[in-house]
PAFI-703624 format. One line per 3 residues: for each residue z, x, y of N, C-alpha, C, CB. Coordinates in nm, 2 decimals. Each point is the difference from the previous one (the first is absolute). Glycine has a CB too. Layout:
Z,X,Y,Z,X,Y,Z,X,Y,Z,X,Y  ...
This chain:
1.93,-3.42,-0.72,0.07,-0.08,-0.10,0.09,-0.11,0.06,0.00,0.20,-0.15  0.06,-0.16,0.26,0.09,-0.10,0.07,-0.08,-0.12,0.05,0.15,0.19,0.07  -0.28,-0.16,-0.02,-0.08,-0.10,0.05,-0.05,-0.09,-0.11,-0.07,0.15,0.18
0.05,-0.10,-0.30,-0.05,-0.08,-0.11,0.11,-0.10,-0.04,-0.15,0.19,-0.08  0.27,-0.14,0.07,0.11,-0.09,-0.03,0.02,-0.11,0.10,0.11,0.19,-0.12  -0.12,-0.15,0.25,0.01,-0.10,0.10,-0.11,-0.11,0.00,0.11,0.18,0.14
-0.23,-0.13,-0.17,-0.12,-0.09,-0.02,0.03,-0.10,-0.11,-0.16,0.18,0.09  0.20,-0.13,-0.20,0.03,-0.08,-0.12,0.11,-0.11,0.03,-0.07,0.19,-0.15  0.17,-0.14,0.22,0.11,-0.10,0.04,-0.06,-0.11,0.09,0.17,0.19,-0.02
-0.25,-0.15,0.11,-0.06,-0.10,0.09,-0.09,-0.09,-0.07,0.02,0.16,0.19  -0.10,-0.11,-0.28,-0.09,-0.08,-0.08,0.07,-0.10,-0.09,-0.16,0.19,0.00  0.28,-0.15,-0.05,0.08,-0.09,-0.08,0.05,-0.11,0.09,0.07,0.18,-0.16
-0.02,-0.15,0.28,0.05,-0.10,0.09,-0.11,-0.10,0.04,0.16,0.17,0.09  -0.28,-0.12,-0.07,-0.12,-0.09,0.04,-0.03,-0.09,-0.12,-0.09,0.18,0.15  0.09,-0.13,-0.27,-0.02,-0.08,-0.12,0.10,-0.11,-0.01,-0.10,0.20,-0.12
0.23,-0.17,0.15,0.11,-0.10,0.00,-0.03,-0.11,0.10,0.16,0.18,-0.08  -0.20,-0.14,0.20,-0.03,-0.09,0.10,-0.12,-0.09,-0.04,0.09,0.16,0.18  -0.19,-0.10,-0.24,-0.12,-0.08,-0.05,0.05,-0.11,-0.10,-0.15,0.20,0.04
0.24,-0.16,-0.13,0.05,-0.09,-0.10,0.07,-0.12,0.07,0.01,0.19,-0.17  0.08,-0.15,0.26,0.07,-0.10,0.08,-0.09,-0.10,0.07,0.19,0.16,0.02  -0.30,-0.11,0.04,-0.09,-0.08,0.07,-0.07,-0.10,-0.10,-0.04,0.19,0.17
0.00,-0.14,-0.29,-0.07,-0.08,-0.09,0.09,-0.11,-0.05,-0.13,0.20,-0.07  0.26,-0.19,0.08,0.09,-0.10,-0.05,0.04,-0.11,0.11,0.09,0.17,-0.16  -0.13,-0.14,0.28,0.03,-0.10,0.11,-0.08,-0.13,-0.03,0.04,0.19,0.17
0.02,-0.30,-0.15,-0.06,-0.13,-0.02,-0.07,-0.05,0.12,0.17,-0.05,-0.17  -0.19,-0.08,0.19,-0.06,-0.05,0.11,0.08,0.04,0.13,-0.08,-0.20,-0.13  0.00,0.23,0.23,0.07,0.04,0.13,-0.08,-0.06,0.12,0.08,0.21,-0.11
0.00,-0.21,0.22,-0.07,-0.05,0.12,0.08,0.06,0.12,-0.08,-0.21,-0.11  0.01,0.24,0.22,0.06,0.05,0.12,0.07,-0.11,0.07,-0.16,0.19,0.02  0.25,-0.16,0.07,0.05,-0.10,0.09,0.15,0.00,0.01,-0.20,-0.13,-0.05
0.24,0.02,0.12,0.14,-0.02,0.03,0.03,-0.15,-0.01,0.01,0.20,0.16  0.09,-0.23,-0.24,0.04,-0.14,-0.02,0.12,-0.03,0.09,-0.09,0.00,-0.24  0.08,-0.11,0.32,0.10,-0.03,0.09,0.04,-0.15,-0.01,-0.07,0.18,0.15
0.20,-0.21,-0.14,0.04,-0.14,0.01,-0.01,-0.05,0.14,0.16,0.03,-0.20  -0.23,-0.13,0.23,-0.02,-0.06,0.13,0.06,-0.14,0.01,-0.21,0.15,0.04  0.22,-0.20,0.08,0.05,-0.14,0.02,-0.09,-0.07,0.09,0.23,0.07,-0.04
-0.25,-0.20,0.01,-0.08,-0.08,0.09,0.07,-0.03,0.13,-0.11,-0.11,-0.20  0.24,0.10,0.19,0.09,-0.01,0.12,0.10,0.12,-0.01,-0.03,-0.26,0.02  -0.01,0.37,0.04,0.09,0.12,-0.02,0.14,-0.01,0.07,-0.21,0.13,-0.01
0.21,-0.20,0.12,0.13,-0.02,0.06,0.10,-0.07,-0.09,-0.11,0.00,0.23  0.06,-0.10,-0.30,0.09,-0.08,-0.09,0.00,0.05,-0.14,-0.04,-0.20,0.15  -0.04,0.30,-0.18,-0.02,0.05,-0.14,-0.04,-0.12,-0.09,0.17,0.19,0.04
-0.27,-0.27,0.00,-0.04,-0.11,-0.08,-0.15,0.03,-0.04,0.16,-0.16,0.12  -0.19,0.10,-0.24,-0.14,0.01,-0.05,-0.03,0.14,-0.04,-0.07,-0.18,0.14  0.14,0.25,-0.23,-0.03,0.13,-0.05,-0.13,0.01,-0.08,0.25,0.05,0.00
-0.32,0.06,0.02,-0.12,0.02,-0.08,-0.02,0.15,-0.01,-0.11,-0.22,0.07  0.03,0.27,-0.16,-0.02,0.14,-0.02,-0.14,0.03,0.05,0.15,0.01,-0.20  -0.17,0.10,0.27,-0.12,0.04,0.05,-0.03,0.15,-0.04,0.02,-0.16,0.20
-0.14,0.18,-0.26,-0.05,0.13,-0.04,-0.09,0.05,0.11,0.03,-0.05,-0.25  -0.01,0.17,0.30,-0.09,0.06,0.10,-0.05,0.13,-0.05,0.13,-0.11,0.19  -0.26,0.13,-0.18,-0.05,0.13,-0.04,-0.13,0.03,0.07,0.10,-0.03,-0.22
-0.15,0.15,0.21,-0.13,0.04,0.06,-0.08,0.06,-0.11,0.10,0.05,0.23  -0.22,-0.10,-0.25,-0.09,0.05,-0.10,-0.14,0.01,0.06,0.14,-0.10,-0.19  -0.20,0.22,0.18,-0.13,0.02,0.05,-0.01,-0.03,0.15,-0.10,-0.05,-0.22
0.21,0.10,0.29,0.02,-0.01,0.14,0.00,-0.14,0.05,-0.12,0.21,0.02  0.16,-0.31,-0.11,0.02,-0.13,0.04,0.14,-0.04,-0.03,-0.25,-0.06,-0.04  0.32,0.00,0.14,0.14,-0.04,-0.02,-0.01,-0.14,-0.05,0.09,0.15,0.18
0.00,-0.18,-0.28,0.01,-0.13,-0.06,0.14,-0.05,-0.01,-0.21,0.04,-0.13  0.23,-0.17,0.15,0.13,-0.06,-0.03,-0.02,-0.11,-0.10,0.08,0.05,0.24  0.00,-0.06,-0.34,-0.01,-0.10,-0.10,0.14,-0.06,-0.02,-0.19,0.12,-0.11
0.19,-0.25,0.08,0.12,-0.07,-0.03,0.02,0.02,-0.15,-0.02,-0.17,0.19  0.15,0.18,-0.23,0.03,0.03,-0.15,0.10,-0.11,-0.04,-0.04,0.25,0.02  0.00,-0.32,-0.13,0.09,-0.10,-0.06,0.13,0.07,-0.05,-0.19,-0.15,-0.06
0.30,0.09,0.08,0.13,0.06,-0.05,0.00,0.04,-0.14,0.11,-0.14,0.17  -0.18,0.07,-0.26,0.00,0.04,-0.14,-0.08,0.12,-0.03,0.02,-0.24,-0.06  -0.11,0.28,0.16,-0.08,0.13,-0.02,0.07,0.12,0.06,-0.20,-0.15,0.00
0.31,0.13,0.07,0.06,0.11,0.07,0.04,0.12,-0.09,0.09,-0.17,0.17  -0.03,0.14,-0.29,0.03,0.12,-0.08,-0.12,0.08,-0.05,0.20,-0.13,-0.08  -0.31,0.06,0.05,-0.12,0.07,-0.04,-0.06,0.08,0.12,-0.05,-0.19,-0.16
0.05,0.13,0.28,-0.05,0.08,0.11,0.09,0.12,0.03,-0.10,-0.22,0.10  0.23,0.20,-0.11,0.09,0.12,0.02,-0.03,0.11,-0.10,0.17,-0.16,0.09  -0.20,0.13,-0.21,-0.03,0.10,-0.10,-0.13,0.07,0.04,0.12,-0.13,-0.18
-0.22,0.05,0.22,-0.13,0.06,0.04,0.02,0.09,0.12,-0.12,-0.20,-0.09  0.20,0.16,0.19,0.02,0.08,0.11,0.08,0.13,-0.04,0.01,-0.20,0.15  0.08,0.19,-0.24,0.07,0.12,-0.05,-0.09,0.10,-0.07,0.21,-0.14,-0.02
-0.30,0.08,-0.06,-0.10,0.08,-0.07,-0.09,0.08,0.10,0.00,-0.17,-0.20  -0.04,0.10,0.30,-0.09,0.06,0.10,0.08,0.12,0.07,-0.13,-0.22,0.04  0.26,0.19,0.00,0.08,0.11,0.06,0.01,0.12,-0.09,0.13,-0.17,0.13
-0.11,0.14,-0.26,0.01,0.11,-0.10,-0.14,0.07,-0.01,0.18,-0.13,-0.13  -0.29,0.06,0.13,-0.13,0.06,0.00,-0.02,0.10,0.12,-0.09,-0.21,-0.12  0.13,0.16,0.23,-0.02,0.09,0.12,0.09,0.12,-0.01,-0.05,-0.20,0.14
0.17,0.19,-0.19,0.09,0.11,-0.02,-0.06,0.10,-0.10,0.20,-0.15,0.06  -0.25,0.10,-0.17,-0.05,0.09,-0.10,-0.13,0.07,0.05,0.10,-0.15,-0.18  -0.18,0.07,0.25,-0.12,0.06,0.06,0.03,0.11,0.09,-0.11,-0.22,-0.02
0.21,0.21,0.11,0.03,0.10,0.09,0.05,0.13,-0.07,0.06,-0.18,0.17  0.02,0.15,-0.28,0.05,0.12,-0.08,-0.12,0.07,-0.07,0.22,-0.12,-0.04  -0.32,0.04,-0.01,-0.11,0.06,-0.06,-0.08,0.09,0.10,-0.01,-0.20,-0.16
-0.01,0.15,0.27,-0.08,0.07,0.10,0.08,0.13,0.04,-0.10,-0.21,0.09  0.23,0.20,-0.07,0.08,0.12,0.03,-0.01,0.10,-0.11,0.16,-0.14,0.14  -0.15,0.10,-0.26,-0.01,0.10,-0.11,-0.14,0.05,-0.01,0.18,-0.12,-0.12
-0.28,0.05,0.14,-0.13,0.05,-0.01,-0.03,0.10,0.11,-0.07,-0.22,-0.09  0.13,0.20,0.21,-0.01,0.10,0.10,0.07,0.13,-0.04,-0.01,-0.18,0.18  0.13,0.17,-0.24,0.07,0.12,-0.05,-0.08,0.07,-0.10,0.21,-0.11,0.05
-0.27,0.04,-0.14,-0.08,0.06,-0.11,-0.12,0.07,0.05,0.08,-0.18,-0.15  -0.15,0.12,0.25,-0.11,0.06,0.06,0.03,0.13,0.07,-0.10,-0.23,0.03  0.22,0.23,0.04,0.04,0.12,0.07,0.03,0.11,-0.11,0.10,-0.14,0.19
-0.03,0.10,-0.29,0.03,0.10,-0.11,-0.13,0.06,-0.06,0.22,-0.12,-0.05  -0.31,0.03,0.02,-0.13,0.05,-0.06,-0.07,0.10,0.10,-0.02,-0.21,-0.13  0.02,0.17,0.25,-0.07,0.09,0.10,0.07,0.13,0.01,-0.08,-0.20,0.13
0.22,0.20,-0.12,0.08,0.12,0.01,-0.02,0.09,-0.13,0.17,-0.13,0.14  -0.18,0.06,-0.26,-0.01,0.08,-0.12,-0.14,0.06,0.00,0.16,-0.15,-0.12  -0.26,0.08,0.16,-0.14,0.05,0.00,-0.01,0.12,0.10,-0.09,-0.23,-0.06
0.15,0.22,0.17,0.00,0.10,0.11,0.06,0.13,-0.06,0.01,-0.18,0.18  0.10,0.17,-0.25,0.07,0.12,-0.05,-0.06,0.05,-0.13,0.20,-0.08,0.12  -0.28,0.01,-0.19,-0.05,0.05,-0.12,-0.14,0.06,0.01,0.13,-0.18,-0.11
-0.19,0.17,0.23,-0.13,0.06,0.03,0.01,0.15,0.00,-0.07,-0.20,0.13  -0.02,0.26,-0.19,0.00,0.15,0.00,-0.05,0.05,0.14,-0.04,0.01,-0.25  0.11,0.09,0.30,-0.04,0.05,0.13,-0.10,0.11,-0.02,0.23,-0.05,0.10
-0.33,0.05,-0.01,-0.11,0.10,-0.01,0.03,0.12,0.08,-0.16,-0.18,-0.04
């Protein structure tokens, strides 16, 4: 009985994570940094987006008016990764509970 309640609790948590994932908007991996054409003088600031996708590293320049949008997309991707890790951890727990329950519910011969 204890295992069944634990399984139900984990399944509810997984369902909650799935709903949160479905609500995430546009996302992108990477890191946004403020760079300078002349770093010593801090002149010529520009934004650079760096990311790796399909084992290829990319650098892109970002216009200042697009920075808030890119920051939201980066935050959504970080949230996606966090939720994904939680989902995997809960799935592993659920699998362990199911195996443990099946092991102890088998009739012994």
